[in-house]
GUDRENMI-982794 format. One record per residue (C-alpha): residue in three letters; x, y, z. Coordinates in steps of 0.05 Angstrom, whole numbers, plus 5000, padded with zeros to 4 digits. Layout:
// GUDRENMI-982794
alaXYZ
...
END
This chain:
// GUDRENMI-982794
unk967329441532
unk960029671539
unk958829821614
unk951329811608
unk947129251640
unk939729131646
unk937528921717
unk930828571728
unk928328161787
unk926327431785
unk919127241800
unk921826711848
unk928126931885
unk930326231906
unk930625951835
unk938025841814
unk936825721739
unk931126181717
unk927826161649
unk925226741607
unk918326671638
unk921326731708
unk923927441698
unk919928081706
unk919228481641
unk920429171673
unk927229321702
unk932829851704
unk938430011656
unk944630121700
unk951830351688
unk957229891717
unk961830301762
unk966229761792
unk967429011789
unk970628641848
unk972527911845
unk972327561914
unk977026991935
unk971326481934
unk970126601860
unk964027051866
unk963827741833
unk961328371868
unk958928911821
unk957529641837
unk952329961791
unk948530611783
unk941430601756
unk939831071698
unk932730961672
unk926930471670
unk926429991611
unk921929431588
unk923828781553
unk921028751483
unk923728061467
unk929427581484
unk935027511433
unk938326831419
unk944326711465
unk946426071500
unk951226391549
unk947026941581
unk940427311573
unk940727791514
unk934628241507
unk931828791463
unk929529381508
unk924829971504
unk926030571549
unk919930771590
unk918331511594
unk914531831651
unk908132201633
unk907532961647
unk905333151718
unk901533701754
unk907034101789
unk902634301848
unk900333591863
unk907433331857
unk910033861905
unk904733701957
unk906232951952
unk913733091956
unk912933472021
unk908432932052
unk913232392030
unk919332742062
unk915332862127
unk913032142130
unk920031872118
unk922832322173
unk917432072221
unk919031352201
unk926531472214
unk924931652287
unk922030952298
unk927130572257
unk934230642285
unk937130362220
unk935531012184
unk941631442200
unk942632192194
unk946932092132
unk941031742098
unk936432332116
unk941532822088
unk942132422024
unk934532422015
unk934133162031
unk939133311976
unk934633001922
unk929733501891
unk927433141828
unk920732791848
unk921832141809
unk928832031837
unk926432231908
unk921031701910
unk925831171882
unk931131361934
unk926331321993
unk923430651968
unk930530361968
unk931130482044
unk924230202062
unk923429472086
unk918329302032
unk917028632000
unk919928491931
unk913028491900
unk911529181928
unk918129471903
unk917029161834
unk910129481831
unk913230161848
unk918430061793
unk913029901742
unk909030531761
unk911031071711
unk906231601737
unk910531971790
unk904432241829
unk901431541834
unk908231251853
unk909131771909
unk902131661934
unk903030911939
unk909730971974
unk906731472024
unk901330952041
unk906730412053
unk910730872098
unk904531042141
unk902930292147
unk910030142170
unk909630702222
unk903130412250
unk906229712254
unk912329982290
unk907930362340
unk903729742354
unk910129342366
unk912529872415
unk905929852453
unk906329092459
unk913529122482
unk911629642534
unk906029202562
unk910528592564
unk916028992598
unk911029262650
unk908428562664
unk915528292670
unk917228852719
unk911028682760
unk912827942761
unk919928092780
unk917528552836
unk912828012863
unk918427502860
unk923127982896
unk918028122951
unk916527372959
unk923927232966
unk924427783018
unk918627493056
unk921826803057
unk928427093079
unk924927453137
unk921326813157
unk927826433155
unk931126953200
unk925326883249
unk926526143254
unk921025883210
unk922825273168
unk924425353095
unk921124683080
unk915025073057
unk918825302995
unk920624602973
unk913524382989
unk910924922943
unk915724712889
unk913223992894
unk906124232893
unk907324652831
unk910324052795
unk904223632813
unk899624182786
unk903424182720
unk903323422713
unk896123322734
unk890923302678
unk885023722701
unk878724012671
unk879224732648
unk875124972708
unk879124562758
unk885724782728
unk883925522732
unk881525442804
unk887625052829
unk892525542797
unk888926132829
unk889025782897
unk896425612890
unk897926342874
unk894526542939
unk898226002977
unk905026262955
unk903426942987
unk901326643054
unk905326493115
unk906225733123
unk904225783196
unk897526113182
unk891025703189
unk888625943121
unk894825663087
unk893024973115
unk885925033088
unk888325243019
unk893624693018
unk888524153036
unk883824412982
unk889224372929
unk891123672953
unk884023442945
unk883423702874
unk890023392853
unk888422722886
unk881922612849
unk881722172786
unk879122702738
unk881122312676
unk884121662703
unk880021062682
unk880620312680
unk879619982613
unk873219572609
unk874018832593
unk868218702546
unk867617962538
unk860417722546
unk862116982554
unk867617122605
unk863117602644
unk857517072645
unk862516552671
unk864917012727
unk857817182748
unk855716452749
unk862016262785
unk860616762841
unk853016702847
unk847816162840
unk841216362807
unk839917132805
unk838417082730
unk835317782723
unk841218182750
unk846117762710
unk842217862646
unk841918612657
unk849518652666
unk850818252603
unk846118722565
unk850019322590
unk856619012568
unk853718852500
unk851519582490
unk858219822515
unk861619402462
unk857419732407
unk857420452433
unk863820822451
unk860821182511
unk854221072546
unk851721382609
unk852820942669
unk846420572689
unk843420632758
unk841219952782
unk837519832848
unk837619122876
unk831719032923
unk831118412964
unk831518093034
unk838118083072
unk843117553054
unk841017422982
unk847517692953
unk846018412932
unk852618712954
unk856918122933
unk853418132865
unk855718852856
unk862918622872
unk862418072820
unk859918572768
unk866118992780
unk870518372770
unk866918172707
unk867818872677
unk875118952700
unk873219572739
unk875019802809
unk869819692863
unk867920172919
unk862320082970
unk859020633011
unk854020453066
unk848420963072
unk845120633132
unk843721163185
unk846221753142
unk841922363157
unk846322953140
unk846123233070
unk853523433077
unk855322683078
unk853522673004
unk854923382981
unk860623573028
unk861624173074
unk863224873049
unk870325083060
unk868225643108
unk866725113161
unk872124853209
unk874124153190
unk870624183123
unk871623613075
unk868423343011
unk862422873013
unk862822113014
unk862022062939
unk868322482925
unk872122142983
unk870621462954
unk873121662885
unk879621892917
unk880421202949
unk878720802886
unk883321232841
unk879121152778
unk873521552748
unk869320952724
unk868720462782
unk862820032801
unk860020432859
unk855520062908
unk851020502951
unk848820013004
unk842420063046
unk839620653008
unk832920533042
unk836020633112
unk837421383103
unk833621883144
unk832922633148
unk833623153203
unk835023903212
unk841623813174
unk838023663109
unk835523063070
unk841122633042
unk836322262996
unk834822932961
unk842323042953
unk842822362919
unk837922582865
unk843422932826
unk848422372838
unk843721832811
unk840722222752
unk844222042687
unk841822702658
unk845123122713
unk850922742744
unk855922942690
unk856523602729
unk855823402802
unk857723992846
unk860723822913
unk860224392964
unk867424322986
unk870524292916
unk865624802887
unk867324492819
unk863324072770
unk865523342772
unk863422832720
unk860122212751
unk856821982687
unk861621412673
unk860821102742
unk856620462745
unk852220602805
unk848920012840
unk844420132900
unk841619612947
unk835419622991
unk831019153031
unk824519523016
unk822220012963
unk816820383002
unk821920753046
unk825721032985
unk822821712964
unk819121692898
unk823622192861
unk829821792880
unk826421132861
unk824621432793
unk832021522776
unk833720792786
unk832320152749
unk829219682801
unk831318952799
unk827718522850
unk831817962881
unk827117472915
unk828916962968
unk831916282954
unk828315622954
unk830815042996
unk834014732934
unk837415402917
unk840115452988
unk842814742986
unk846314872919
unk849215522946
unk851715163008
unk854814592968
unk858115042915
unk860215642957
unk858915663031
unk862014993053
unk868415103014
unk868915823038
unk868015653112
unk872615043109
unk878115493081
unk876616053131
unk877215563189
unk883415203165
unk880014543146
unk881514093087
unk875613803047
unk877513123076
unk876413353148
unk868913443144
unk863313193099
unk856613543092
unk851713053060
unk845713353023
unk840813113075
unk844813453131
unk845014113093
unk837514063083
unk836713903158
unk840714523177
unk836714953128
unk830014703154
unk831314683229
unk836615223243
unk834915773193
unk828716153175
unk830616683123
unk830116853050
unk837716943042
unk843516503063
unk847116933115
unk844616543176
unk845915893138
unk853116103128
unk853716263203
unk851115573221
unk855915233173
unk861615663202
unk859615433272
unk859914703250
unk866714813218
unk869415123282
unk867214523322
unk870514063272
unk876814493274
unk877114373349
unk876713623337
unk882213653285
unk886914033332
unk885413543388
unk885912893348
unk890513053289
unk890013313218
unk887612643192
unk881112703232
unk874812623190
unk867812803213
unk861812553175
unk855912973198
unk849412663221
unk843212963252
unk845612763322
unk852413093311
unk849213723283
unk844713773344
unk850913673388
unk854614233352
unk848814723341
unk844214553399
unk836814383395
unk833414573330
unk831415313330
unk825415243284
unk819914733273
unk819914523201
unk812914533172
unk808715033210
unk802014813181
unk796814603233
unk796013863244
unk788413893239
unk783014353214
unk781214893265
unk775115343274
unk776816083270
unk784115983250
unk786116173179
unk793216193152
unk795216813114
unk801616973077
unk805717593093
unk811517953061
unk817018243105
unk823718553088
unk826717893111
unk822617503060
unk815917153062
unk812516853123
unk806016533142
unk801316913187
unk795916573228
unk789616983241
unk784916763297
unk777816983311
unk773416813370
unk766117003382
unk763517043453
unk756817293482
unk756918043490
unk754118703464
unk757218743395
unk764218973414
unk769618863361
unk776818783385
unk782818743338
unk789618583370
unk796618373349
unk799919063340
unk796719163272
unk797819773229
unk792220213203
unk791619843137
unk790619163170
unk785619453219
unk781619733161
unk782119053126
unk779018733188
unk773319243188
unk772019123113
unk772018363125
unk767018423181
unk762518863138
unk762818353082
unk760817793131
unk754918203155
unk752618303083
unk752917543073
unk750117353142
unk743417093118
unk746216673062
unk751516383108
unk746216173159
unk748416683210
unk743317103250
unk742917793217
unk743618133286
unk749617713308
unk753918343315
unk749118593370
unk749417973413
unk756717763405
unk763518053419
unk768317883363
unk775817873376
unk780717823317
unk787817683338
unk794417603300
unk799517233343
unk806617483356
unk803718143381
unk810518453395
unk812018483321
unk808719063283
unk804618823223
unk801519213167
unk799919143093
unk794119053045
unk794018293036
unk790517993097
unk783218183080
unk780817513055
unk784517143111
unk780817563163
unk774117453128
unk775316703126
unk777216683200
unk771017093220
unk766316663178
unk769316023207
unk768416273279
unk761116473266
unk759015863225
unk763115363266
unk766015083202
unk773514923208
unk778715213160
unk783114733121
unk789814673156
unk793814523092
unk791615173059
unk794015893061
unk791516513026
unk793317223009
unk789217792980
unk785718432999
unk778118473005
unk773119002985
unk766419123018
unk763018752962
unk767718162970
unk772118272909
unk779318012918
unk784618522899
unk791718362876
unk797718392923
unk805318442918
unk811017992939
unk807617362912
unk814016972901
unk816517072973
unk809616872999
unk809316242958
unk816316052982
unk814116163054
unk808115693042
unk812815183012
unk817415223073
unk811315103118
unk809414473078
unk802614763058
unk799314422999
unk794614962972
unk795115722965
unk789516182944
unk791816802907
unk788017372871
unk786617222798
unk789917872777
unk796517592804
unk796517032753
unk801917392713
unk806617372773
unk806616602775
unk811716612718
unk816916862768
unk816016252813
unk820515642800
unk816815072766
unk819114572818
unk815514982872
unk809115002832
unk809414252824
unk809214162900
unk804214712916
unk797314772884
unk795915502869
unk788515682859
unk786316352831
unk780416702863
unk776317312843
unk771217362899
unk771217222973
unk765416732962
unk770316302922
unk775416362978
unk770416113030
unk768315522986
unk775515312978
unk778215473048
unk772715203094
unk772714453108
unk765514303090
unk762613623103
unk760513203045
unk753913463017
unk754114083061
unk752714753027
unk756015393051
unk751315893019
unk743815763016
unk737516163003
unk733116283064
unk726115963058
unk720016393071
unk717216323141
unk723716033166
unk727216443217
unk734616563217
unk739516073246
unk740416253319
unk747716283340
unk749115843401
unk753116313445
unk754015793499
unk757015303451
unk761615843422
unk763916043492
unk765415323512
unk769615173449
unk777015313452
unk781015583394
unk787715293395
unk793415803402
unk798015893344
END
């Protein structure tokens, strides 16, 4: 039998049934030395390679591959170059054997016994952990010098890889030794503490804390910080004060809702139903919330808006914020800023201080346990500043959508994302909010309620709420519409409904006493007499308009943080030396308005029939009643001018008319603010006509149509128009007239003025 066999590698080693194209063309002709059949049916063959050959073509054979070969001969070599490469190759292989323990001394001896260059390079290649493709390339390289050079490069590469692996193993071993040493020392420390009587609960506490750190999803910055702090905590004594500080700090970080959120319920119709169910009127805020929800439905993430509800007390600013949270399916948190004057209340204290803790913003988020609540900052206009900083300045970052995604609390010293919080602020007045803070908020004015609004709110909300709060059934008490209107008119004087709710609660308590005394079937139908018995004599006179026209008394309209009110201004002129007195605890603006009004009257003295030198012979006293209440604002100018003209010309002012507007020296009427509240105040006082600046015509759209049907609003541009409309002129009487030549001025009758009384208001 022929013991020759041609050995060639497959291009793909895993292929069980290779074809002709799957076999390399260059291989080795080998002599079969031994054949060993194993029990499992496989055959183990021992061969010895003789020379390289190349497949010329495949011969037909269905049982095995039968090929026609061509022996490959090596080209002649440069002896010196081959000898140099041989030495380098031996040296490199010996160096490699020092790093690879699998290369034994027997292998080195076998390699050393080979002198023929071609066989040497083939022998060394057999012991190298090279890929099949690399070994096949060496087999196909007939040039011995080139083959040796390539193998030398592979050996050097393997040596570098092994050296790199050894360096990595050394570093890992060193780190492991350091970790084991630290662990050993920590265990020793705990053992010593235990021997000294200290509790070992600290260890279990640390284990629990470590589990919490692993479970808690944190930002990259917070995660790095908390792990560093925990590492320090493990090295501290549990009885040390610093350990308590570090433990509290870690607790704060882990208790914050870094990524916990509630899922928004975006249903416009359902949100509108909830808002209408909880609040009557307030169309502007409701519309703004529905707009936000609509945008949220279209955009995956929008920056939380910053709304500021500005209006009198009791109009539902805070409760509206609570309803917004319910309509959006978000958690609600409220923070009152009234009286806050320390910047640390917002930004927190630094951890170096004793008793340090985060600011109220971070504390509130811990309570609410979600990162996207509706956050109500109440009474933002009641903050003040002192030597501890300005909290309103600290709020600038909180309420700026361009900055609050990285709010930095002094205690945490980490960036916290506030951008998904829906901030709502409330205030009674805007002027006390700093301009930079006001600029960051969307202002929504909530004006006072009309009588009809109050009655609807009482019927739909307040009566039911107070009956339930006082244990009454709807059958126990009946509030007719006329009785609710009676309570509104005679026992409350406000823009909101807070006092109205108190009065209804007082009535319900009295009825509850009757029910307990007479039985649960007791029914009380309220009348005016019963209301007076329960609530006492009426607190306010409904309709504060004067019963008749008065000289020197003009009715102005004022805006306060409690809503609108009417403001009577009286003027009296008595003989004197031209002294001007202004009383009523007026602010600088109103005092300047009085001076401007007087200057206007002097400029019109001749046309009004007043002696040009009246200011030299008369003392003029302008007074605003309720002197204990401070008053200020730029809207009483035309009222003062009308009062002064009436006192000097002896022409009464219409009692059914009120006015508002600022005056210039030339008599021009300037626009004012708070028109809706002022018109509502005039409506409550049963006034029939209101004079307002022409430039405020655009603001009339905000006033309910039913109010404008009952009050006649006249627009004025000049104080001359105001005087024509406000003074009660007799039929055919002219207010302004040209002075005829030769006719002296009208002499003011000081005695008559002194004898007349101006009725007190």
